N, C-alpha and C positions, 0 to 999 in steps of 0.2 A: 288410842290416846284420846282422852277427853280434852275439850277446850276450856275446862273449868278448873279452878284452883282446888287442889285436894285439901288445902288448909281451911280456906274460908268459903269456897264455893263460887267465888266471883269469876267472871269471864276472863280468860287469859288473853292478853293482847300482844301482838308482835312488837318487838322493841330491839334496838341495837345496843349491846353492852360490850365494851372493849372491842369494837369492830366486828362483833359476831352477832348474828341474829338469834334471839331467844324469844320464848313466850313468857311474859311476865305478868304478875298480879300486883295490885296496889298494896297488898299486905307484905310484899317483899319476896314472895315465892317466885322462882323463875326456873325454867327448864330449857335445855338445849335440844330436846327431842322435837325437831321440826319435821321429821320424816312423815309422820302420819297426820300432821296438821294441814288442813286445807282451808283457805279463806277464799270465798268467792261471793260475788255479788251479782244478782240478776236484776236487770232494769227492764221493766215492762213498759212499753210505750203504747198508750191508748191512741186510737185514731180519733183525731179531733175534727168535728164538723164545723165548717165556717159558712156562714150565710153572707152572701154578697149583697150589700145594700146599695141601691141607686143613690148617687150623690144628691139628686134633686128630690128624692123621697124624704118626707119628714114625718115624724110621729108626734109632733107638737100639736096642741089644740089650736083651733082657729077662732078669731073674733072679728067683729066689725071695727076697723081702724083705718084711717086714711093715711096712706104712705106720703111722707113729705117730699119724696123724690119723684115718684111717678103718678101719684094721685089715686092709685088702686085702693079699693075700699075694704080689702080683706088682708089679715096678717096673722101669722102664727105668734104665740106668746109663751113666755116662761118667766118665772121669778127667780131671783138669786139674792142671797144675803151678801151685801157689799160692805157693810160697816159692822159695828158691834151688835151683839145679840139683842140689845134693847131697842135698836133702830128697826124701822120697817124694811121689808124686802123691796128690792128694785124690780120693776116689771119691764122686761124687754120685749120688743115687737120686731118681727121679721116679715117683710112684704112677701106675699105669695107670688107676686109677678116679677119684680126686679130683685128680690132678696136683700133689699136694704135693711139694715138693723138700726133701731133707735130705741131710746128709753121713753117709757110712758111718763109724761110730766103731770098727770092728774093725781 
């Protein structure tokens, strides 16, 4: 038995009609011949590789900036759009020593 409708060629889908399972098509065709029908799904799982990153490791660029908390002279920085698109981005700094975060006010 094919899993395709002999009238229109569409895929026949399992359906329950009057408490009986049938294979039905959207064009109205249906068949009770479920003996040769087999529906199976194979799920392949790919092995995913995860890299463990040290919490203290950062990939942000560094700049000269004095930390207001500890006085350290180096900080990592990044920019982020905080308001509407026509407003400038806000620059954030993170101390390389004490990890304090502040906004650049310049």
